DOVEX-349056 format. One line per 10 residues: their letters; for each residue x, y, z of C-alpha. Coordinates in steps of 0.05 Angstrom, whole numbers, plus 5000, padded with zeros to 4 digits. Layout:
# residues N
a = X:Y:Z | ...
***
This chain:
# residues 483
xxxxxxxxxx = 5006:5003:5003 | 5032:5064:4976 | 5036:5121:5028 | 5016:5177:5009 | 5043:5230:5066 | 5078:5293:5059 | 5151:5293:5058 | 5189:5365:5050 | 5259:5359:5011 | 5315:5393:5058
xxxxxxxxxx = 5366:5377:5009 | 5392:5308:4972 | 5394:5266:5032 | 5338:5296:5078 | 5260:5285:5074 | 5221:5324:5133 | 5151:5302:5150 | 5121:5366:5190 | 5085:5360:5251 | 5027:5389:5224
xxxxxxxxxx = 5011:5321:5187 | 4978:5291:5243 | 4957:5324:5305 | 4984:5297:5367 | 5066:5303:5334 | 5106:5342:5375 | 5160:5350:5330 | 5167:5341:5257 | 5197:5266:5227 | 5257:5274:5183
xxxxxxxxxx = 5274:5217:5141 | 5352:5197:5113 | 5346:5179:5028 | 5360:5199:4970 | 5296:5210:4921 | 5307:5141:4883 | 5296:5097:4959 | 5246:5143:4980 | 5198:5109:4928 | 5225:5050:4964
xxxxxxxxxx = 5203:5082:5039 | 5142:5100:5010 | 5113:5028:4998 | 5091:5009:5072 | 5084:5050:5131 | 5147:5058:5164 | 5140:5133:5142 | 5071:5132:5189 | 5114:5102:5236 | 5156:5155:5236
xxxxxxxxxx = 5094:5203:5252 | 5074:5165:5314 | 5135:5173:5347 | 5135:5234:5335 | 5073:5235:5386 | 5120:5208:5448 | 5121:5246:5513 | 5191:5289:5519 | 5216:5272:5446 | 5265:5324:5424
xxxxxxxxxx = 5281:5362:5364 | 5263:5301:5306 | 5241:5232:5293 | 5287:5208:5251 | 5293:5153:5207 | 5360:5131:5172 | 5367:5102:5092 | 5350:5033:5110 | 5275:5051:5149 | 5225:4995:5131
xxxxxxxxxx = 5167:4969:5180 | 5177:4950:5243 | 5147:4937:5308 | 5121:5011:5342 | 5183:5040:5319 | 5210:5028:5246 | 5267:4993:5231 | 5325:5046:5220 | 5285:5092:5269 | 5321:5138:5320
xxxxxxxxxx = 5280:5179:5381 | 5315:5222:5433 | 5276:5237:5487 | 5287:5287:5555 | 5290:5248:5613 | 5282:5304:5670 | 5211:5324:5619 | 5179:5265:5627 | 5217:5226:5569 | 5194:5163:5561
xxxxxxxxxx = 5224:5094:5545 | 5198:5051:5498 | 5210:4964:5486 | 5183:4982:5409 | 5227:5032:5398 | 5287:4989:5420 | 5259:4915:5387 | 5248:4849:5403 | 5331:4827:5390 | 5364:4870:5438
xxxxxxxxxx = 5442:4887:5424 | 5426:4865:5353 | 5490:4884:5336 | 5560:4862:5285 | 5630:4854:5299 | 5688:4861:5253 | 5752:4826:5256 | 5814:4832:5208 | 5864:4783:5196 | 5930:4776:5171
xxxxxxxxxx = 5903:4734:5110 | 5903:4748:5038 | 5853:4725:4991 | 5897:4693:4956 | 5904:4654:5018 | 5832:4641:5030 | 5806:4623:4965 | 5843:4557:4957 | 5815:4529:5037 | 5743:4573:5034
xxxxxxxxxx = 5694:4510:5029 | 5727:4474:5080 | 5729:4545:5122 | 5658:4549:5111 | 5645:4487:5132 | 5677:4485:5178 | 5657:4545:5207 | 5581:4516:5205 | 5602:4455:5236 | 5632:4486:5294
xxxxxxxxxx = 5588:4549:5303 | 5524:4525:5330 | 5468:4566:5288 | 5398:4563:5268 | 5331:4561:5323 | 5342:4545:5382 | 5410:4524:5378 | 5456:4508:5433 | 5520:4528:5454 | 5587:4499:5485
xxxxxxxxxx = 5567:4551:5554 | 5534:4514:5599 | 5513:4561:5657 | 5469:4558:5719 | 5428:4616:5737 | 5470:4637:5787 | 5529:4639:5733 | 5480:4674:5685 | 5464:4725:5722 | 5534:4748:5733
xxxxxxxxxx = 5543:4747:5654 | 5477:4795:5651 | 5524:4838:5691 | 5592:4835:5663 | 5581:4810:5595 | 5639:4806:5547 | 5688:4803:5612 | 5650:4739:5644 | 5663:4714:5580 | 5733:4728:5565
xxxxxxxxxx = 5750:4708:5646 | 5722:4639:5626 | 5767:4632:5568 | 5733:4663:5506 | 5784:4721:5479 | 5828:4772:5510 | 5821:4840:5549 | 5833:4879:5488 | 5779:4850:5452 | 5729:4880:5517
xxxxxxxxxx = 5775:4946:5499 | 5750:4953:5419 | 5675:4934:5439 | 5620:4983:5450 | 5613:5000:5525 | 5671:4953:5544 | 5619:4898:5526 | 5584:4916:5590 | 5533:4972:5593 | 5531:5004:5672
xxxxxxxxxx = 5469:4986:5702 | 5444:4927:5682 | 5396:4896:5729 | 5388:4815:5735 | 5324:4819:5787 | 5289:4859:5730 | 5295:4793:5681 | 5241:4738:5690 | 5249:4674:5697 | 5228:4647:5629
xxxxxxxxxx = 5273:4696:5602 | 5331:4662:5636 | 5307:4596:5625 | 5307:4610:5550 | 5386:4646:5555 | 5425:4594:5597 | 5442:4547:5540 | 5448:4599:5480 | 5513:4630:5498 | 5563:4629:5438
xxxxxxxxxx = 5500:4612:5386 | 5488:4654:5321 | 5417:4645:5316 | 5364:4647:5265 | 5341:4691:5208 | 5385:4754:5186 | 5440:4730:5229 | 5512:4706:5197 | 5583:4697:5198 | 5615:4717:5136
xxxxxxxxxx = 5688:4717:5106 | 5693:4780:5068 | 5757:4816:5026 | 5770:4894:5035 | 5756:4901:4956 | 5766:4987:4959 | 5792:5038:5014 | 5756:5108:5013 | 5806:5145:5060 | 5880:5114:5066
xxxxxxxxxx = 5903:5157:5134 | 5836:5124:5168 | 5849:5045:5134 | 5923:5048:5158 | 5905:5067:5233 | 5857:5013:5230 | 5921:4958:5195 | 5874:4953:5131 | 5884:4950:5060 | 5857:4927:4994
xxxxxxxxxx = 5862:4850:4986 | 5866:4834:5062 | 5809:4779:5089 | 5761:4794:5140 | 5702:4771:5186 | 5639:4795:5210 | 5593:4765:5258 | 5513:4800:5261 | 5478:4766:5317 | 5443:4791:5383
xxxxxxxxxx = 5411:4763:5449 | 5378:4706:5422 | 5314:4680:5458 | 5330:4728:5525 | 5327:4790:5493 | 5267:4762:5453 | 5234:4749:5516 | 5249:4814:5549 | 5219:4854:5499 | 5158:4816:5492
xxxxxxxxxx = 5148:4809:5571 | 5155:4885:5569 | 5123:4911:5510 | 5052:4872:5537 | 5067:4902:5606 | 5078:4980:5581 | 5010:4978:5559 | 4976:4992:5623 | 5025:5050:5631 | 4985:5079:5575
xxxxxxxxxx = 4925:5088:5622 | 4971:5102:5682 | 5009:5162:5657 | 4964:5190:5613 | 5008:5186:5559 | 4974:5182:5482 | 5002:5148:5425 | 4965:5127:5358 | 4997:5057:5366 | 4996:5005:5424
xxxxxxxxxx = 5067:4982:5404 | 5083:5046:5422 | 5069:5025:5488 | 5123:5066:5543 | 5135:5089:5603 | 5180:5155:5636 | 5242:5136:5638 | 5246:5158:5709 | 5186:5118:5734 | 5181:5052:5770
xxxxxxxxxx = 5165:5005:5696 | 5215:5052:5663 | 5282:5034:5709 | 5257:4961:5706 | 5254:4961:5639 | 5315:4992:5631 | 5359:4950:5678 | 5328:4891:5641 | 5347:4914:5574 | 5415:4928:5596
xxxxxxxxxx = 5427:4852:5613 | 5401:4828:5549 | 5449:4874:5516 | 5504:4847:5561 | 5486:4782:5535 | 5487:4801:5467 | 5554:4827:5473 | 5572:4766:5512 | 5550:4712:5450 | 5586:4751:5402
xxxxxxxxxx = 5654:4748:5436 | 5637:4670:5452 | 5624:4669:5369 | 5687:4706:5356 | 5732:4655:5397 | 5695:4594:5368 | 5709:4636:5299 | 5780:4642:5315 | 5789:4565:5333 | 5765:4552:5257
xxxxxxxxxx = 5815:4593:5237 | 5868:4568:5267 | 5845:4491:5255 | 5841:4508:5173 | 5900:4548:5160 | 5945:4513:5205 | 5959:4577:5250 | 5975:4605:5314 | 5936:4663:5342 | 5996:4720:5332
xxxxxxxxxx = 5999:4699:5254 | 5931:4695:5243 | 5919:4766:5268 | 5848:4760:5283 | 5847:4829:5319 | 5782:4861:5335 | 5766:4921:5301 | 5698:4941:5335 | 5625:4910:5360 | 5580:4955:5356
xxxxxxxxxx = 5509:4951:5384 | 5440:4971:5344 | 5368:4960:5375 | 5389:4995:5436 | 5369:5049:5483 | 5419:5093:5516 | 5425:5151:5564 | 5466:5204:5535 | 5474:5274:5550 | 5462:5328:5500
xxxxxxxxxx = 5466:5404:5482 | 5396:5423:5470 | 5378:5503:5451 | 5443:5522:5496 | 5421:5474:5555 | 5453:5407:5572 | 5397:5349:5574 | 5407:5275:5591 | 5364:5240:5539 | 5341:5172:5518
xxxxxxxxxx = 5365:5159:5454 | 5326:5096:5416 | 5366:5068:5362 | 5333:5023:5331 | 5363:4982:5270 | 5409:5039:5274 | 5482:5046:5298 | 5523:5100:5349 | 5570:5134:5304 | 5608:5182:5360
xxxxxxxxxx = 5660:5225:5324 | 5740:5238:5349 | 5751:5266:5407 | 5688:5241:5447 | 5686:5237:5518 | 5652:5168:5513 | 5700:5142:5475 | 5757:5099:5493 | 5834:5111:5472 | 5840:5071:5413
xxxxxxxxxx = 5781:5118:5373 | 5795:5177:5405 | 5833:5202:5337 | 5798:5166:5290 | 5721:5168:5320 | 5674:5108:5333 | 5684:5055:5277 | 5610:5037:5257 | 5597:4979:5219 | 5545:4965:5165
xxxxxxxxxx = 5529:4901:5136 | 5500:4882:5064 | 5473:4827:5039 | 5499:4762:5027 | 5512:4783:4945 | 5531:4852:4947 | 5578:4891:4999 | 5590:4917:5083 | 5616:4976:5103 | 5671:5004:5158
xxxxxxxxxx = 5650:5070:5170 | 5671:5124:5229 | 5628:5169:5260 | 5629:5253:5249 | 5622:5312:5285 | 5560:5331:5240 | 5528:5273:5262 | 5503:5305:5326 | 5438:5330:5281 | 5421:5249:5288
xxxxxxxxxx = 5438:5239:5361 | 5499:5216:5327 | 5467:5161:5301 | 5469:5121:5222 | 5438:5069:5190 | 5454:5002:5207 | 5453:4957:5151 | 5413:4958:5078 | 5341:4947:5092 | 5285:4896:5064
xxxxxxxxxx = 5255:4911:5013 | 5212:4848:5014 | 5180:4811:5067 | 5212:4745:5083 | 5151:4712:5052 | 5149:4754:4993 | 5224:4722:4985 | 5205:4655:4998 | 5157:4665:4935 | 5207:4702:4892
xxxxxxxxxx = 5255:4646:4907 | 5212:4584:4886 | 5246:4547:4829 | 5319:4583:4845 | 5370:4552:4880 | 5404:4617:4918 | 5469:4573:4943 | 5475:4560:4868 | 5466:4638:4842 | 5523:4659:4893
xxxxxxxxxx = 5572:4611:4884 | 5568:4624:4813 | 5590:4691:4840 | 5642:4664:4882 | 5607:4664:4944 | 5612:4602:4988 | 5547:4600:5031 | 5517:4551:5079 | 5455:4561:5121 | 5405:4508:5164
xxxxxxxxxx = 5360:4506:5109 | 5338:4519:5035 | 5275:4573:5050 | 5322:4608:5089 | 5373:4633:5041 | 5308:4652:4993 | 5284:4693:5063 | 5361:4724:5055 | 5364:4732:4979 | 5413:4794:4960
xxxxxxxxxx = 5338:4816:4914 | 5305:4820:4985 | 5348:4871:5014 | 5361:4954:4988 | 5429:4964:4960 | 5472:4965:5014 | 5522:5010:4969 | 5458:5067:4963 | 5443:5069:5029 | 5507:5083:5048
xxxxxxxxxx = 5526:5135:4996 | 5460:5163:5032 | 5494:5177:5107 | 5562:5190:5079 | 5531:5242:5030 | 5492:5278:5088 | 5555:5274:5130 | 5525:5228:5190 | 5580:5183:5180 | 5639:5177:5136
xxxxxxxxxx = 5670:5113:5087 | 5734:5078:5109 | 5729:5008:5067 | 5691:4966:5028 | 5684:4900:5028 | 5654:4837:4994 | 5626:4769:5021 | 5668:4703:4999 | 5636:4659:5043 | 5576:4659:5076
xxx = 5539:4625:5141 | 5465:4631:5154 | 5433:4605:5222
***
């Protein structure tokens, strides 16, 4: 169904939805897109969700959407919104999403394409065999609820302390792999049950391990700072908080519906159920959400450790010669409490980034020393047939609360993609392009076919052109493991 609401062109990369569009909108909407992609955006009701988010109490400046925007639960995927904590600002589980801290980890290697190609099938099959993936998969880490509570507070540190990685991995992870304020008491027993055997599992859907080759450098100075060059082999990991995170979102999204009447909140969609950040309910959700976020960082740390073991086995090289060092691990699907200057005053804001990535600039006080000079690495995966990108945050991104896109963004629903894939062998099509793919099922490959997604090259050109993140390097996929 075509969305026909008003969008005013600001420039080649930004479009304004005036708050006069719907009575009750507190702020304008801003969508980042070029003219061509705007046609895709109008094909579903994601833009309407941008308008609905503008109803949230305490929202400041704009209801924002990145160029990978598509229909989601409550918020659009690709949505960003900031609420003023001290002015009745709310937090909404729909503004974070079900897969809390779904995120991406990028690992460099000392290998080059000519080293990897002769062993590519062995590598892909070994990764598929040794890294648990798929719906309901279980990892090799088995922990009691007592230990799980520790993991939810310590995140990556708990995993590294138990032999799954090294200290420098923590130093190169957003929030050092554990956001402060996690409250294990705010997590239900059902969520604990779902999470206790899933640490170190890839999951299903769009989650993946991907062997990539750098095929283009955009900024030689920054690439050199990161130790990257054309022809270098990389590993990208995309996964989240598994069943534990889903359970947290599901329970709080339902519970928050009663908060609408309790706090006199009027929103046009019950999926935007929310509570004031400073309320008892808001604090409980944030405490549970942070637990799920820490679980996701721990999960990706485990996955990287398992992948390192596979690389060592396949290439018969030790850790030093392989050089599998973490560039960065960045979250999307998260709410963060951050300080911003709004109309000349410092404000404490709750930043919802749903299908959006934090993009702090050089010198930002919350960045670790490793990135003070470069700015925060931003990792934007594409589909399994095209490209992925490494970018960095910029000062101009303050206009988006230092946020940028998180991926390509779907243009076909999963069911539509399956219909489009009937009679085709997606794995063979990709192999003809030099890409070896393994997955847990044929239908999944159809769901994730390249045509199901926007062209990530075009999406990234928007955020780069708008100046809210800066391209450093582009990678092409050569080996893919899908959950």
